[in-house]
C-alpha positions in Angstrom: -18.0 20.6 60.1 -20.3 19.6 63.0 -18.9 17.6 65.8 -21.0 14.6 64.8 -19.5 14.4 61.4 -16.0 14.8 62.8 -16.7 11.6 65.0 -17.9 9.5 62.2 -15.7 6.7 60.8 -15.6 7.2 57.1 -13.1 4.2 56.3 -14.9 0.9 55.6 -11.6 -1.0 56.2 -11.1 0.8 59.6 -14.5 -0.5 60.6 -13.7 -3.9 59.5 -10.4 -3.9 61.3 -12.0 -2.7 64.6 -14.9 -5.4 64.3 -12.5 -8.0 64.2 -10.1 -6.9 66.6 -13.1 -6.8 69.3 -14.0 -10.0 71.0 -17.8 -9.2 72.3 -20.7 -7.8 70.4 -24.4 -7.3 71.2 -27.2 -8.6 69.2 -30.5 -6.9 69.8 -33.7 -8.7 68.8 -37.4 -8.1 69.5 -39.1 -10.6 71.8 -42.5 -11.9 71.7 -43.9 -9.2 73.8 -42.2 -6.5 71.6 -39.2 -5.9 74.1 -35.8 -5.5 72.8 -33.4 -8.3 74.0 -29.8 -7.5 74.1 -27.3 -10.4 74.2 -23.4 -10.2 74.3 -22.0 -12.5 71.8 -18.6 -13.8 70.3 -18.7 -12.9 66.7 -16.6 -12.6 63.3 -17.0 -10.2 60.5 -16.7 -12.2 57.3 -17.7 -11.3 53.7 -19.4 -8.1 54.9 -21.8 -9.9 57.3 -21.5 -10.5 61.2 -21.5 -14.4 62.1 -22.1 -15.8 65.6 -22.5 -19.2 66.9 -25.1 -20.3 69.6 -27.0 -23.2 71.2 -29.5 -24.5 68.8 -32.4 -23.3 71.1 -33.0 -20.4 72.9 -34.9 -17.0 72.9 -32.7 -15.2 70.5 -33.2 -17.6 67.9 -37.0 -17.6 68.4 -36.9 -13.8 68.4 -35.1 -14.0 64.9 -37.4 -16.6 63.5 -40.2 -14.2 64.3 -38.7 -10.9 63.4 -35.4 -10.8 61.3 -34.8 -7.1 62.0 -31.9 -6.8 64.5 -29.3 -4.5 65.8 -25.8 -5.2 66.5 -23.2 -3.1 68.6 -19.6 -3.2 69.4 -17.6 -0.7 71.4 -14.4 0.0 72.9 -13.9 2.4 75.9 -10.4 3.8 75.2 -10.0 6.1 78.1 -12.3 7.9 80.7 -11.2 11.5 81.2 -11.7 12.9 84.8 -13.5 16.1 85.0 -10.6 17.8 86.5 -8.4 17.4 83.2 -10.3 20.6 82.1 -12.0 22.1 85.1 -11.1 21.9 89.0 -14.7 21.3 90.2 -17.3 20.8 87.4 -18.2 17.1 87.1 -20.0 18.0 83.8 -16.7 18.1 82.1 -16.0 14.4 82.3 -15.6 12.7 79.1 -14.8 9.3 77.4 -12.7 8.5 74.4 -14.0 5.7 72.5 -14.8 3.7 69.2 -18.1 2.0 68.4 -20.0 0.5 65.5 -23.7 0.1 65.3 -25.4 -2.0 62.7 -29.0 -2.3 61.8 -29.6 -5.3 59.6 -31.5 -8.6 59.0 -30.7 -12.0 61.0 -30.9 -15.4 59.6 -30.2 -18.6 61.0 -28.0 -20.4 58.5 -28.8 -24.0 57.5 -26.1 -24.5 54.8 -23.3 -26.6 56.0 -20.7 -25.0 53.8 -21.5 -21.4 55.2 -21.8 -23.0 58.6 -18.5 -24.5 58.4 -16.8 -21.2 57.0 -18.3 -19.2 59.8 -17.1 -21.6 62.6 -13.5 -21.7 61.0 -13.7 -18.0 60.9 -14.5 -17.7 64.5 -11.7 -20.1 65.4 -9.2 -18.3 63.3 -10.2 -15.0 65.1 -10.3 -16.4 68.7 -7.5 -18.8 68.3 -4.9 -17.3 66.1 -2.2 -19.6 67.4 -3.8 -22.5 65.6 -3.8 -26.0 67.2 -7.1 -27.1 66.2 -8.7 -29.1 63.3 -10.5 -26.9 60.8 -14.2 -27.8 60.6 -15.5 -29.5 57.5 -19.1 -29.2 56.1 -19.6 -32.9 56.9 -18.3 -32.6 60.6 -20.6 -33.6 63.2 -20.0 -30.5 65.0 -21.8 -28.4 62.4 -25.0 -29.9 63.6 -24.3 -29.2 67.2 -24.6 -25.4 66.9 -26.7 -22.8 65.5 -25.2 -20.1 63.2 -26.7 -16.5 63.2 -25.7 -14.2 60.3 -26.5 -10.5 60.4 -26.5 -8.9 57.0 -26.0 -5.1 57.6 -28.5 -2.6 56.1 -26.7 0.2 57.7 -23.4 0.1 59.6 -22.0 3.3 61.1 -18.8 3.8 63.0 -17.9 6.4 65.5 -14.8 7.4 67.3 -13.5 10.1 69.7 -9.8 10.0 70.1 -9.1 13.8 69.9 -9.6 14.5 66.4 -12.2 17.2 67.2 -9.5 19.2 69.2 -6.8 21.4 67.7 -3.2 19.9 68.1 -2.4 22.0 71.0 -5.3 21.0 73.1 -4.8 17.5 71.9 -1.1 17.3 73.1 -2.1 19.0 76.5 -4.9 16.3 76.8 -2.3 13.7 76.0 -0.1 14.9 78.7 -2.6 14.6 81.2 -3.6 11.1 80.1 -0.1 10.1 80.4 0.4 11.7 83.9 -2.8 9.9 84.9 -1.2 6.6 84.2 -4.1 4.4 83.7 -3.7 0.7 82.7 -4.6 1.8 79.1 -3.0 5.2 78.8 -0.2 4.1 76.6 -2.3 2.2 74.1 -5.0 5.0 74.1 -2.1 7.5 73.2 -1.0 5.2 70.5 -4.5 5.1 69.0 -4.7 8.7 69.2 -1.7 9.1 67.0 1.0 9.9 69.8 4.3 8.3 70.2 5.9 8.7 73.8 9.6 10.1 73.6 10.9 10.1 77.1 7.9 11.3 79.3 6.6 13.5 76.6 3.7 12.4 74.0 4.6 13.7 70.5 1.7 13.7 67.8 3.1 11.8 64.8 0.0 11.0 63.0 -3.3 13.0 62.6 -6.1 10.8 63.3 -8.3 10.9 60.3 -10.4 7.6 59.7 
């Protein structure tokens, strides 16, 4: 299998889980001069669509009204792999472990109050899971105070690079180097890669296959 195929996330549930674990996505619309405009946004993935809240006026809303075709992207850098992990001097050997999802779709500014309230509640549930807020009702004044952007995917593709393209020996050797390098994210990265730390030794307990 080609490397590109091995990096593709095939599980729709894995993609959905990833989207709702991440806090920032980027919507890309086309401005009046034909240039792409990428904006970081909070978002929630609900009913197979992306929802975002926004001020009621702004360039991205104007862009969407003029051209509903948009892109949406979410990524997570898991671990930067220094070049000396694989070669003592060749800087080209540096690499990154990551997860990403890229969507091409159509955007709409939602007017239906029921759908707007659903989106706002979904955002609150995601970003404030501890609660301590009143749910938004369709009749709530706050519904009129924000714009809700909905992106309906036409295509949605996920990619991940967590060592699944390596044989088990090479992957375990890389895990040892990551652990020794001791970045702030190293233990979380190894967990995502399917390793468990026993003593000071990473042990592969789950073959990553998404």
